[in-house]
C-alpha positions in Angstrom: -9.2 16.7 9.9 -6.7 14.1 11.2 -5.6 10.9 9.5 -5.2 7.3 10.8 -3.2 4.9 8.6 -3.9 1.2 8.9 -0.6 -0.6 8.3 -2.3 -4.1 8.2 -1.6 -7.5 9.4 0.7 -10.2 8.2 -0.1 -9.8 4.6 -0.1 -13.6 4.0 -1.2 -13.2 0.4 2.1 -11.6 -0.4 3.7 -14.8 0.7 7.5 -14.7 1.5 7.7 -11.0 0.7 6.1 -10.1 4.0 7.6 -12.9 6.2 9.6 -10.2 8.1 8.3 -7.0 6.5 5.1 -5.0 7.0 3.2 -4.6 3.7 3.6 -0.8 3.6 7.4 -1.2 3.9 7.6 -3.4 0.8 9.6 -2.0 -2.1 7.8 -0.7 -5.2 9.0 0.5 -8.5 12.7 0.1 -7.6 13.1 3.3 -5.5 9.8 3.6 -3.5 8.1 1.8 -0.7 4.3 1.5 -0.7 3.9 3.8 2.3 5.5 6.6 0.3 2.3 7.2 -1.7 0.0 7.6 1.3 2.5 9.8 3.2 3.0 11.9 0.1 -0.7 12.3 -0.4 -1.0 13.5 3.2 1.8 16.0 2.7 0.4 17.3 -0.5 -3.1 17.6 1.1 -1.6 19.7 4.0 -2.6 17.1 6.6 0.1 16.8 9.3 -1.6 15.0 12.3 -1.2 11.3 11.5 -1.6 8.2 13.6 0.0 5.2 12.0 -1.4 2.1 13.5 1.1 -0.8 13.5 1.1 -4.3 14.7 3.0 -6.8 12.5 6.8 -6.4 12.0 6.8 -2.6 12.7 10.6 -2.0 13.2 11.6 -1.7 9.5 8.6 0.6 8.8 9.3 2.8 11.8 13.0 3.0 11.0 12.2 4.0 7.4 9.7 6.7 8.3 11.4 8.1 11.4 9.8 11.5 12.2 8.5 11.9 8.7 11.1 14.5 7.5 11.4 13.0 4.0 7.7 13.8 3.5 7.9 17.2 5.3 5.7 15.8 8.1 8.0 16.5 11.0 6.0 19.4 12.4 6.0 20.7 16.0 2.3 20.6 16.7 1.5 17.3 15.0 3.4 15.0 12.9 3.5 11.1 12.6 2.6 9.1 15.7 3.3 5.3 15.8 0.4 3.7 17.6 1.5 0.2 18.6 -0.1 -2.6 20.6 0.0 -2.0 24.4 -0.8 -3.7 27.7 -3.9 -2.7 29.6 -4.9 -4.4 32.9 -2.3 -7.0 32.3 -3.6 -7.9 28.8 -1.9 -7.0 25.5 -4.5 -5.4 23.2 -4.0 -7.0 19.8 -6.0 -5.5 17.0 -9.0 -7.6 15.9 -9.8 -6.0 12.5 -9.4 -2.6 10.9 -12.1 -0.8 12.9 -11.0 -2.4 16.2 -7.5 -1.0 15.5 -9.0 2.5 15.3 -11.2 1.9 18.3 -8.2 1.0 20.5 -6.6 4.3 19.7 -9.6 6.6 19.7 -7.9 8.7 22.5 -5.7 9.9 19.7 -8.7 11.5 18.0 -9.9 13.1 21.2 -6.4 14.4 22.0 -6.4 16.5 18.8 -10.1 17.5 19.1 -10.7 16.3 15.6 -13.9 17.2 13.7 -13.2 14.7 10.9 -11.2 11.4 10.9 -9.7 10.2 7.6 -9.1 6.4 7.6 -6.4 5.3 5.1 -4.5 2.2 4.1 -0.7 2.1 3.8 -0.5 -0.4 0.9 -2.1 1.3 -2.0 -0.6 2.9 -5.1 -2.4 6.1 -6.1 -2.3 9.9 -5.9 -5.1 11.8 -4.2 -5.8 15.2 -2.7 -7.6 14.4 0.5 -9.0 17.9 0.7 -11.2 16.9 -2.2 -12.8 14.2 -0.1 -13.5 16.7 2.6 -15.0 19.1 0.1 -17.3 16.4 -1.2 -18.2 15.4 2.4 -19.2 18.9 3.3 -21.1 19.5 0.1 -23.1 16.3 0.6 -23.7 17.1 4.3 -22.5 13.5 4.9 -21.8 11.7 8.1 -19.5 9.3 6.3 -17.8 9.6 2.9 -16.3 6.6 1.1 -13.7 7.0 -1.7 -14.7 4.7 -4.5 -13.6 3.8 -8.0 -14.9 1.6 -10.8 -13.1 -1.7 -11.1 -13.1 -4.5 -13.7 -16.5 -6.3 -13.1 -14.6 -9.6 -13.0 -12.7 -8.3 -10.0 -15.7 -6.7 -8.2 -16.2 -9.6 -5.8 -12.8 -8.7 -4.2 -14.0 -5.4 -2.9 -16.8 -3.7 -1.0 -19.4 -2.7 -3.6 -21.4 0.6 -3.3 -24.9 1.4 -4.7 -25.6 5.1 -5.1 -28.5 7.3 -6.2 -28.2 10.1 -8.8 -26.7 12.4 -6.2 -23.9 10.0 -5.2 -25.5 9.2 -1.9 -24.9 5.6 -0.8 -28.0 3.5 -0.8 -26.5 0.1 -0.4 -23.2 -1.6 0.5 -22.0 -5.2 0.4 -18.5 -6.4 1.3 -17.0 -8.8 -1.2 -20.3 -10.0 -2.6 -20.5 -13.3 -4.4 -22.7 -11.7 -7.1 -21.9 -8.0 -7.2 -24.7 -5.6 -8.2 -22.2 -3.2 -9.7 -18.5 -2.4 -10.0 -18.2 0.8 -7.9 -15.7 -0.4 -5.3 -14.7 1.0 -2.0 -11.1 2.0 -1.9 -10.9 1.4 1.9 -10.6 5.2 2.3 -13.2 6.6 4.7 -13.9 10.1 6.0 -16.0 10.2 9.2 -17.5 13.0 11.3 -15.6 12.2 14.5 -18.7 11.9 16.8 -20.3 9.5 14.2 -17.2 7.3 14.1 -17.1 7.2 17.9 -20.7 6.1 18.1 -20.3 3.4 15.4 -17.2 2.0 17.1 -18.9 2.0 20.5 -22.2 0.4 19.3 -20.9 -2.1 16.8 -20.1 -5.3 18.8 -18.9 -8.5 17.2 -17.6 -11.8 18.8 -14.6 -11.9 16.5 -13.1 -9.0 14.5 -14.5 -5.5 13.8 -13.9 -4.3 10.3 -15.0 -1.2 8.5 -16.2 -3.0 5.4 -17.9 -5.9 7.1 -19.4 -4.2 10.1 -19.1 -0.4 10.5 -20.3 0.8 7.1 -23.3 -1.6 7.1 -24.1 -0.5 10.6 -23.9 3.1 9.6 -26.4 2.5 6.8 -28.8 0.7 9.1 -28.7 3.5 11.6 -29.7 6.0 9.0 -26.5 8.0 8.6 -26.0 9.9 5.4 -23.2 8.2 3.4 -21.7 9.9 0.3 -19.5 8.4 -2.4 -16.4 10.3 -3.5 -15.7 9.0 -7.1 -12.0 8.7 -7.8 -11.0 8.4 -11.5 -7.2 8.2 -11.3 -4.9 5.2 -11.2 -5.3 3.1 -8.1 -4.2 -0.4 -7.2 -4.6 -2.1 -3.8 -1.4 -4.2 -3.2 -2.8 -7.2 -1.4 -1.5 -10.1 -3.5 1.7 -11.2 -5.3 0.0 -10.6 -8.6 -1.2 -7.1 -7.8 2.3 -6.1 -6.7 3.8 -7.5 -9.9 1.1 -5.8 -12.1 1.6 -2.4 -10.5 5.3 -2.6 -11.2 4.6 -3.6 -14.8 2.1 -0.7 -15.1 4.9 1.7 -14.1 7.2 0.3 -16.7 4.6 0.4 -19.5 3.5 4.0 -18.9 6.2 6.7 -19.1 3.8 9.1 -17.4 2.8 6.7 -14.6 1.4 8.8 -11.8 3.6 11.7 -13.0 6.5 10.2 -11.0 9.0 12.0 -13.4 7.4 15.4 -12.7 8.1 17.4 -9.6 4.7 19.3 -9.7 1.1 18.1 -9.3 1.2 16.1 -6.1 4.8 14.8 -6.2 5.6 11.5 -4.6 8.4 11.7 -2.0 10.7 9.0 -0.7 13.5 8.6 1.8 16.9 9.0 0.2 19.4 6.3 1.2 22.4 8.4 0.0 23.7 5.6 -2.2 26.0 6.0 -5.2 24.4 6.0 -8.6 23.7 2.7 -10.3 26.4 1.4 -12.6 26.0 -0.5 -15.9 29.1 -2.4 -16.8 30.5 -3.0 -20.3 28.9 -6.5 -20.2 25.5 -5.0 -19.0 22.5 -4.2 -21.1 19.3 -2.5 -19.9 16.0 -2.1 -21.9 12.7 -0.6 -20.7 13.6 -0.9 -17.0 13.9 1.1 -13.8 17.2 0.7 -11.9 17.5 2.1 -8.4 20.7 3.6 -6.8 23.5 1.4 -5.6 23.0 -1.3 -8.3 25.7 -2.9 -10.4 24.4 -4.4 -13.7 26.7 -6.7 -15.5 24.0 -8.8 -17.3 20.9 -8.2 -19.4 17.8 -6.5 -17.8 14.7 -6.3 -19.9 11.4 -4.8 -18.7 12.2 -5.1 -15.0 12.3 -3.0 -11.8 15.5 -3.4 -9.9 15.6 -2.3 -6.2 18.4 -0.7 -4.3 21.8 -2.4 -4.0 21.1 -5.2 -6.4 23.9 -6.9 -8.3 23.3 -8.6 -11.6 26.4 -10.7 -12.6 27.7 -10.9 -16.2 25.8 -13.3 -18.3 22.6 -13.2 -16.2 19.4 -12.4 -17.9 16.2 -10.9 -16.3 13.0 -10.5 -18.2 9.7 -9.1 -16.9 11.0 -9.3 -13.3 10.6 -7.4 -10.1 13.8 -7.5 -8.0 13.5 -6.2 -4.4 16.5 -4.5 -2.8 19.8 -6.2 -1.9 19.4 -9.2 -4.3 22.4 -10.8 -6.0 21.7 -12.5 -9.4 24.5 -15.0 -10.2 26.4 -15.4 -13.5 24.5 -16.9 -16.4 21.2 -17.1 -14.4 17.9 -16.7 -16.2 14.7 -15.4 -14.6 11.4 -14.5 -16.2 8.1 -13.3 -14.6 9.7 -13.6 -11.1 9.6 -11.4 -8.0 13.0 -11.8 -6.4 12.7 -11.2 -2.6 15.0 -8.8 -0.8 18.5 -9.9 -0.1 18.1 -13.2 -2.0 21.3 -14.7 -3.7 20.4 -16.5 -6.9 23.2 -19.1 -7.7 25.3 -19.0 -10.9 23.5 -20.7 -13.8 20.1 -20.8 -12.0 17.1 -20.9 -14.3 13.4 -20.1 -13.6 11.1 -19.4 -16.5 7.8 -19.0 -14.6 4.4 -19.5 -16.3 2.7 -17.4 -13.6 4.1 -14.7 -11.3 6.3 -16.4 -8.7 8.1 -15.2 -5.6 11.7 -16.4 -5.4 13.0 -16.7 -1.9 15.9 -18.4 -0.1 13.4 -20.9 1.2 12.2 -22.1 -2.2 15.1 -21.6 -4.5 15.8 -25.3 -4.9 12.2 -26.3 -5.2 11.2 -23.8 -7.9 14.2 -23.8 -10.3 17.7 -25.1 -10.8 20.9 -25.0 -12.8 20.9 -25.2 -16.5 
């Protein structure tokens, strides 16, 4: 079994946060990046042949991952391979959808003579042993296995929704339905028999993009393949929007046992150490119910926030229910509530933004969104 990670496109629903950063490279929970969770799951599942398919703003992500040493994935016969757009017959092959991205690099699957191909996303927060998906796949004698979880019925229209029989075999699938028939949602994690995946990618033609949810899974059902559902019952959140990024950070703050991040056993989550000094809380600083990453200097009040690497909070500043991405500077006597401060943003002294809904604060919208007291 080999894995292929889809890094994704521009991530426009994350607004200014992804203007020059690939989604999986976005900071989460002060010290992590979103890609840490997928890479840690792979390491904990003893999978070490990984194709990471990039397209949009790959440099920061590639620099962060390197050879995968921080996740113990720098092995001799395998490891992490960055699969980037390339020119063929004079044309640059840009990816047109999730399945098209895999189709372009199917030689990678052939190179390792894979029996099974695990398709993953790099922008989800969860812990999973992928060997359990394979076990379910084999027990069900499936051609395709889809990891699925129950979601809030009000949110079901955002996902691909599965219908299954009493044995967990998929009988129906609809991508982002207007009127969902249930709430068992695809997690965008698929395990294929390699020959089945090759056939589906070869036979499924579209005039525009080729996606797993919109095209490949429905085609597999039509062609009579046996599809199984692997039900996942742990914490999972797909980070596709500003609100979902914010809520995942708040989930972490509100649950002291969130994903067992404070425990070194049971599928630990690894991250790349930046070798920074510990954070410092000055005499004027006060911190309540928050997570502060290394290299931070806190001189103001931080209440129920996640504060990324190298952030400075000046004396008199007050942050409540905020997510601060790395490298930000919060000026003296500033006040922020329910705000995501983008990386490397400098908030002026006395600046105030008490947002009614989750708001991204960036250098490009500072003056428009808030101002001095």
